C-alpha positions in Angstrom: 0.0 0.1 0.0 1.1 3.6 -1.1 2.3 5.6 2.0 0.0 8.5 0.7 -3.1 6.1 0.9 -2.8 6.2 4.5 -3.7 10.2 4.3 -6.9 9.0 2.3 -7.9 6.5 4.6 -7.3 8.7 7.8 -9.0 11.7 6.1 -12.2 9.4 5.2 -12.2 8.3 8.9 -11.8 11.9 10.3 -14.8 12.9 7.9 -17.1 10.0 9.4 -16.3 10.6 12.9 -17.0 14.5 12.5 -20.3 13.3 11.0 -20.8 11.1 14.0 -20.1 13.8 16.6 -22.3 16.5 14.8 -25.2 14.0 15.0 -24.5 13.1 18.5 -24.5 16.8 19.3 -27.8 17.3 17.6 -29.1 14.5 19.8 -27.9 16.2 22.9 -29.2 19.4 21.9 -32.8 18.3 21.4 -32.7 15.7 24.3 -35.1 18.2 26.2 -37.0 19.4 23.8 -40.9 18.8 24.1 -43.8 18.8 21.5 -47.5 18.1 21.5 -47.7 15.2 18.8 -45.7 12.1 17.9 -45.2 13.4 14.5 -43.6 16.6 15.6 -41.2 15.1 18.3 -37.5 15.2 17.6 -36.3 11.3 17.4 -32.7 10.5 17.9 -30.3 10.2 14.9 -27.4 8.2 14.0 -24.8 8.0 11.2 -24.5 4.9 9.3 -21.1 3.9 8.4 -19.6 1.2 5.5 -16.2 0.4 4.1 -15.6 2.2 1.2 -15.3 -0.7 -1.4 -15.8 1.4 -4.4 -12.1 2.8 -4.3 -10.8 -0.6 -3.3 -12.2 -2.2 -6.7 -10.7 0.6 -8.8 -7.3 -0.1 -7.1 -6.9 -3.7 -7.4 -4.1 -5.1 -5.3 -4.3 -2.2 -2.6 -5.4 -3.3 0.5 -6.4 0.3 1.8 -9.9 0.8 2.2 -11.7 4.0 3.7 -15.0 4.6 5.2 -17.8 6.3 4.0 -21.1 7.6 5.7 -24.2 5.9 4.0 -26.3 8.3 5.6 -28.4 9.4 8.9 -31.0 7.3 10.2 -34.0 8.1 12.6 -34.1 5.9 16.1 -37.1 3.6 15.9 -37.2 3.3 19.8 -40.2 4.7 21.3 -40.5 8.3 22.2 -40.9 9.5 25.9 -44.9 10.2 26.6 -45.4 12.2 29.9 -48.8 13.0 31.4 -48.3 16.9 32.3 -52.1 18.2 31.8 -50.8 21.8 32.8 -48.1 21.8 30.3 -48.8 24.5 27.5 -47.8 21.9 24.9 -49.9 19.3 26.2 -52.4 17.6 23.7 -56.0 17.1 24.3 -55.3 14.4 26.7 -52.9 16.0 28.6 -49.7 14.0 27.2 -46.5 15.7 26.1 -43.7 13.9 24.1 -40.2 13.8 24.5 -37.4 12.5 22.3 -36.3 9.1 22.2 -32.7 10.3 23.3 -30.9 8.8 26.0 -28.1 11.5 27.2 -26.0 8.9 28.6 -25.7 6.8 25.3 -25.3 10.1 23.6 -22.4 11.2 25.7 -20.8 7.6 25.1 -21.1 8.2 21.4 -19.5 11.6 21.5 -16.4 10.1 23.6 -16.1 7.1 21.4 -16.4 9.3 18.1 -14.0 11.9 19.6 -11.4 9.2 20.4 -11.6 7.8 17.2 -11.3 11.0 15.4 -8.3 11.7 17.6 -6.9 8.4 16.7 -6.9 9.0 13.0 -5.4 12.5 13.5 -2.6 10.5 15.3 -2.1 7.9 12.8 -2.0 10.9 9.8 0.9 12.5 11.9 2.8 9.4 12.2 2.6 8.8 8.5 3.5 12.3 7.7 6.8 12.0 10.0 7.6 8.7 8.2 7.1 10.3 4.8 9.5 13.2 6.1 11.9 10.9 7.4 12.0 8.7 4.1 12.9 12.2 2.4 15.5 13.0 4.5 17.4 9.5 3.6 18.2 10.8 0.6 20.2 13.9 1.5 23.6 14.0 2.0 25.2 14.2 5.3 
């Protein structure tokens, strides 16, 4: 595998983890929102990743495969329904609807995405140092 392919792979990893962090941040920001109907209630979102095999097929014999974001999907977990007849957004039956977002899970996702992003940065930095050292080999002392 080419040394320069490492930068493509780590770059795709950083992009994917940035999408994951943004999606998680959106979930956390909306975790305490309230609505008066099931249709208007925010639903947790999650990024879906896959190995980027299209690049691998074009470059036969190259082991490096990046990651791509297939999309963002909404959680199908049940919404949190709460009886609160005095709330201004309560429906005709006195219920309010809250997102299906678990703050603890979202914080764990944020930490995981952040560490994965950081690992990709460190890998790119190590590859850069290796390339620089290789270039210095050809210099005369």
